Each structure stands twice: as structure tokens, then as C-alpha cells.
N, CA, C and O of each residue as an XYZ file, in Angstrom:
396
protein
N       0.832     -1.170      0.000
C       0.000      0.000      0.000
C       0.886      1.245      0.000
O       1.759      1.386      0.856
N       0.666      2.138     -0.946
C       1.460      3.356     -1.007
C       1.085      4.292      0.140
O       0.044      4.130      0.775
N       1.954      5.273      0.393
C       1.727      6.227      1.477
C       2.095      7.625      1.009
O       2.956      7.811      0.149
N       1.421      8.597      1.596
C       1.681      9.998      1.290
C       2.369     10.666      2.466
O       1.969     10.505      3.619
N       3.407     11.414      2.151
C       4.159     12.226      3.109
C       3.632     13.634      2.868
O       3.818     14.182      1.781
N       2.982     14.227      3.856
C       2.323     15.520      3.693
C       2.928     16.500      4.693
O       2.872     16.288      5.904
N       3.504     17.569      4.167
C       4.126     18.584      5.011
C       3.480     19.940      4.757
O       3.234     20.325      3.614
N       3.210     20.652      5.843
C       2.717     22.025      5.786
C       3.778     22.870      6.485
O       4.109     22.625      7.645
N       4.310     23.865      5.774
C       5.508     24.556      6.243
C       5.362     26.070      6.145
O       4.840     26.595      5.162
N       5.832     26.759      7.180
C       5.994     28.214      7.149
C       7.498     28.464      7.279
O       8.080     28.235      8.339
N       8.115     28.928      6.209
C       9.562     29.145      6.183
C       9.886     30.479      6.857
O       9.291     31.509      6.542
N      10.837     30.439      7.788
C      11.272     31.660      8.480
C      12.696     32.070      8.093
O      13.103     33.204      8.345
N      13.443     31.165      7.490
C      14.804     31.453      7.010
C      14.960     30.755      5.661
O      15.284     29.569      5.595
N      14.724     31.512      4.586
C      14.699     30.934      3.237
C      16.036     30.322      2.834
O      16.061     29.287      2.168
N      17.128     30.932      3.219
C      18.446     30.409      2.835
C      18.702     29.037      3.468
O      19.103     28.097      2.782
N      18.471     28.929      4.766
C      18.684     27.649      5.462
C      17.696     26.604      4.963
O      18.065     25.444      4.774
N      16.440     27.003      4.746
C      15.451     26.047      4.283
C      15.767     25.582      2.863
O      15.474     24.441      2.505
N      16.353     26.443      2.067
C      16.791     26.045      0.733
C      17.844     24.947      0.787
O      17.840     24.037     -0.042
N      18.751     25.033      1.769
C      19.755     23.968      1.944
C      19.070     22.663      2.323
O      19.439     21.596      1.832
N      18.066     22.750      3.202
C      17.296     21.563      3.566
C      16.675     20.936      2.314
O      16.839     19.741      2.066
N      15.970     21.738      1.536
C      15.260     21.224      0.351
C      16.220     20.587     -0.644
O      15.908     19.561     -1.247
N      17.379     21.194     -0.811
C      18.374     20.671     -1.758
C      18.865     19.284     -1.335
O      19.077     18.416     -2.182
N      19.045     19.078     -0.042
C      19.520     17.778      0.457
C      18.389     16.775      0.652
O      18.588     15.573      0.474
N      17.208     17.259      1.015
C      16.091     16.355      1.299
C      15.584     15.671      0.033
O      15.213     14.498      0.074
N      15.564     16.386     -1.088
C      15.059     15.812     -2.339
C      15.729     14.499     -2.713
O      15.033     13.513     -2.954
N      17.061     14.451     -2.770
C      17.727     13.187     -3.090
C      17.487     12.090     -2.045
O      17.394     10.916     -2.403
N      17.385     12.450     -0.774
C      17.118     11.450      0.267
C      15.726     10.859      0.071
O      15.536      9.653      0.226
N      14.764     11.692     -0.265
C      13.402     11.226     -0.509
C      13.368     10.325     -1.731
O      12.752      9.259     -1.698
N      14.022     10.738     -2.808
C      14.061      9.930     -4.036
C      14.737      8.585     -3.797
O      14.313      7.572     -4.353
N      15.784      8.566     -2.978
C      16.512      7.322     -2.698
C      15.632      6.293     -1.992
O      15.925      5.098     -2.029
N      14.562      6.747     -1.355
C      13.645      5.836     -0.662
C      12.361      5.614     -1.459
O      11.360      5.140     -0.923
N      12.404      5.961     -2.740
C      11.261      5.717     -3.612
C      10.215      6.806     -3.596
O       9.143      6.638     -4.177
N      10.502      7.926     -2.942
C       9.552      9.031     -2.873
C       9.506      9.814     -4.165
O      10.535     10.064     -4.794
N       8.295     10.201     -4.559
C       8.065     11.006     -5.764
C       7.197     12.186     -5.351
O       6.146     11.999     -4.739
N       7.629     13.401     -5.682
C       6.854     14.580     -5.316
C       5.615     14.706     -6.190
O       5.697     14.629     -7.416
N       4.469     14.902     -5.548
C       3.206     15.150     -6.240
C       2.858     16.636     -6.194
O       2.237     17.163     -7.116
N       3.258     17.302     -5.122
C       3.063     18.747     -4.966
C       4.226     19.266     -4.152
O       4.667     18.634     -3.192
N       4.717     20.427     -4.548
C       5.890     20.971     -3.854
C       5.870     22.491     -3.951
O       6.500     23.082     -4.829
N       5.130     23.117     -3.026
C       5.131     24.569     -2.962
C       4.307     25.269     -4.027
O       4.516     26.457     -4.272
N       3.388     24.581     -4.661
C       2.575     25.202     -5.703
C       1.425     26.017     -5.143
O       1.330     26.251     -3.938
N       0.569     26.436     -6.033
C      -0.603     27.219     -5.636
C      -1.503     26.393     -4.718
O      -1.584     25.171     -4.843
N      -2.170     27.072     -3.805
C      -3.071     26.386     -2.887
C      -4.120     27.374     -2.398
O      -4.007     28.581     -2.610
N      -5.121     26.847     -1.751
C      -6.135     27.665     -1.103
C      -6.417     27.059      0.268
O      -6.865     25.916      0.363
N      -6.160     27.811      1.315
C      -6.383     27.356      2.682
C      -7.867     27.439      2.996
O      -8.449     28.521      2.915
N      -8.490     26.333      3.351
C      -9.917     26.314      3.643
C     -10.215     26.176      5.132
O     -11.203     26.726      5.620
N      -9.376     25.452      5.853
C      -9.557     25.277      7.297
C      -8.189     25.160      7.948
O      -7.197     24.852      7.288
N      -8.148     25.408      9.244
C      -6.922     25.204     10.006
C      -5.899     26.304      9.799
O      -6.192     27.357      9.232
N      -4.691     26.034     10.273
C      -3.598     26.998     10.219
C      -3.000     27.077      8.825
O      -2.709     26.058      8.199
N      -2.823     28.291      8.354
C      -2.235     28.504      7.031
C      -0.719     28.361      7.112
O      -0.070     28.987      7.951
N      -0.172     27.546      6.245
C       1.272     27.421      6.069
C       1.515     27.618      4.579
O       0.897     26.939      3.759
N       2.385     28.515      4.226
C       2.519     28.939      2.829
C       3.189     27.922      1.911
O       3.145     28.083      0.691
N       3.802     26.888      2.461
C       4.447     25.868      1.629
C       3.848     24.512      1.968
O       3.845     24.102      3.129
N       3.348     23.826      0.967
C       2.726     22.516      1.147
C       3.405     21.524      0.226
O       3.603     21.789     -0.960
N       3.760     20.375      0.786
C       4.501     19.363      0.029
C       3.817     18.011      0.214
O       3.472     17.618      1.328
N       3.629     17.308     -0.907
C       3.080     15.955     -0.867
C       4.000     15.069     -1.702
O       4.294     15.377     -2.857
N       4.448     13.971     -1.108
C       5.268     12.986     -1.828
C       4.642     11.619     -1.630
O       4.131     11.319     -0.551
N       4.678     10.791     -2.657
C       4.169      9.424     -2.570
C       5.357      8.478     -2.415
O       6.361      8.596     -3.116
N       5.219      7.538     -1.482
C       6.222      6.504     -1.247
C       5.606      5.141     -1.531
O       4.384      4.997     -1.494
N       6.434      4.140     -1.813
C       5.915      2.793     -2.089
C       5.142      2.189     -0.914
O       4.280      1.332     -1.111
N       5.449      2.635      0.308
C       4.782      2.096      1.497
C       4.991      3.062      2.657
O       5.846      3.946      2.608
N       4.194      2.872      3.693
C       4.367      3.646      4.921
C       5.760      3.393      5.497
O       6.427      4.311      5.975
N       6.181      2.144      5.441
C       7.498      1.774      5.981
C       8.626      2.478      5.236
O       9.602      2.907      5.853
N       8.501      2.602      3.905
C       9.533      3.285      3.114
C       9.599      4.763      3.482
O      10.686      5.335      3.562
N       8.438      5.384      3.706
C       8.406      6.799      4.082
C       9.031      7.023      5.453
O       9.784      7.976      5.651
N       8.716      6.138      6.403
C       9.293      6.245      7.743
C      10.803      5.997      7.681
O      11.575      6.694      8.339
N      11.221      5.007      6.894
C      12.656      4.729      6.744
C      13.378      5.940      6.164
O      14.502      6.241      6.564
N      12.747      6.627      5.236
C      13.341      7.839      4.680
C      13.527      8.873      5.780
O      14.617      9.417      5.953
N      12.458      9.141      6.524
C      12.530     10.149      7.587
C      13.625      9.811      8.593
O      14.341     10.699      9.055
N      13.755      8.545      8.929
C      14.727      8.123      9.937
C      16.138      7.944      9.391
O      17.071      7.728     10.164
N      16.313      8.030      8.065
C      17.633      7.808      7.462
C      18.620      8.911      7.839
O      18.228     10.045      8.114
N      19.887      8.563      7.847
C      20.920      9.552      8.178
C      20.952     10.685      7.150
O      21.228     11.833      7.499
N      20.671     10.365      5.888
C      20.681     11.398      4.847
C      19.579     12.435      5.081
O      19.818     13.639      4.986
N      18.383     11.960      5.384
C      17.284     12.900      5.617
C      17.503     13.666      6.923
O      17.264     14.872      6.977
N      17.947     12.989      7.955
C      18.187     13.662      9.229
C      19.257     14.744      9.096
O      19.181     15.785      9.748
N      20.245     14.492      8.254
C      21.270     15.506      7.984
C      20.641     16.722      7.306
O      20.938     17.859      7.672
N      19.780     16.489      6.328
C      19.085     17.581      5.650
C      18.189     18.340      6.631
O      18.111     19.568      6.595
N      17.522     17.597      7.498
C      16.580     18.180      8.439
C      17.248     19.165      9.394
O      16.594     20.087      9.884
N      18.508     18.989      9.659
C      19.239     19.934     10.525
C      19.139     21.359      9.993
O      19.091     22.307     10.778
N      19.105     21.525      8.666
C      18.996     22.858      8.063
C      17.612     23.467      8.282
O      17.483     24.690      8.346
N      16.579     22.634      8.400
C      15.211     23.121      8.573
C      14.926     23.532     10.017
O      14.053     24.363     10.270
N      15.659     22.951     10.952
C      15.429     23.277     12.357
C      15.761     24.746     12.599
O      16.872     25.194     12.313
N      14.806     25.480     13.119
C      14.990     26.913     13.345
C      14.762     27.744     12.095
O      14.768     28.973     12.162
N      14.559     27.093     10.953
C      14.358     27.817      9.694
C      12.918     27.708      9.208
O      12.557     28.302      8.192
N      12.091     26.947      9.935
C      10.711     26.759      9.498
C       9.866     26.199     10.635
O      10.362     25.529     11.541
N       8.580     26.497     10.556
C       7.584     25.839     11.398
C       6.949     24.794     10.503
O       6.451     25.120      9.425
N       6.959     23.525     10.941
C       6.531     22.424     10.064
C       5.576     21.486     10.774
O       5.687     21.243     11.976
N       4.645     20.971     10.009
C       3.832     19.837     10.413
C       4.070     18.781      9.346
O       4.037     19.086      8.154
N       4.307     17.551      9.759
C       4.570     16.468      8.818
C       3.808     15.233      9.265
O       3.866     14.840     10.430
N       3.097     14.628      8.332
C       2.372     13.396      8.622
C       2.572     12.445      7.447
O       2.689     12.873      6.299
N       2.609     11.159      7.748
C       2.671     10.124      6.708
C       1.367      9.336      6.814
O       1.021      8.833      7.883
N       0.656      9.235      5.710
C      -0.659      8.610      5.695
C      -0.686      7.526      4.617
O      -0.330      7.771      3.464
N      -1.110      6.334      5.007
C      -1.259      5.262      4.044
C      -2.442      5.585      3.117
O      -3.506      5.999      3.577
N      -2.242      5.393      1.829
C      -3.298      5.683      0.865
C      -4.389      4.625      0.914
O      -4.143      3.461      1.231
N      -5.586      5.059      0.594
C      -6.724      4.160      0.486
C      -6.655      3.465     -0.871
O      -6.437      4.125     -1.887
N      -6.834      2.170     -0.907
C      -6.797      1.494     -2.215
C      -7.961      1.977     -3.084
O      -9.021      2.331     -2.567
N      -7.760      1.992     -4.405
C      -8.840      2.410     -5.291
C     -10.037      1.475     -5.144
O      -9.880      0.272     -4.937
N     -11.220      2.041     -5.253
C     -12.432      1.233     -5.187
C     -12.510      0.345     -6.421
O     -12.278      0.808     -7.538
N     -12.830     -0.913     -6.225
C     -12.953     -1.799     -7.373
C     -14.303     -1.576     -8.042
O     -15.308     -1.305     -7.385
N     -14.298     -1.696     -9.329
C     -15.536     -1.448    -10.090
C     -16.225     -2.739    -10.443
O     -17.278     -2.723    -11.081
């Protein structure tokens, strides 16, 4: 079952967060992650507004968690600490309804 990595981010230090994004992308790809949305247009309908929204699909929940826990991603994440307010959740996708 595939899983979605969903991040809502308010960047407070663009330079440091740019370093995070540059390093995080390859770490995510190395674990089978593919970006579906990355900072594009959006419309906030409920909850707290965060100006950057990212969605990546992984082959499984386990692959997404392994990515987050990997040394490569954790190294990238050091750049985001103090440079952004972030919410991150990994959600297993619902299988398509059979017809």
C-alpha cells in the first residue's frame, strides 16, 4: 500500500530552508519518494495557514518512515530546524475502489 508524506511549512529562514530542500530531495528519491506537490498554488480552507505545502508518494508507509529516519534525511533536516515551522504526517493511501 502506497503512502503519502504531507508537510505544511511556514519558512522563516529561506536560505537555510533552501539547503534543507536541496539535500532532502535526493534522500526522498533514494527511498522511492516522488513529489506530487511541492510549494505550488493552494487555497487554505480550514486550520492553520502554512505557505508551503509538500506531498510525496512513497511505495509504502514503511519506506516513508525509513526515509525520515535515514541519516541522509536527518542531515538535511538539521537545516530546517529553526528555519521553518513544520507539520509532517505520513498517511497510508486508500486502495482504489474496485468497479
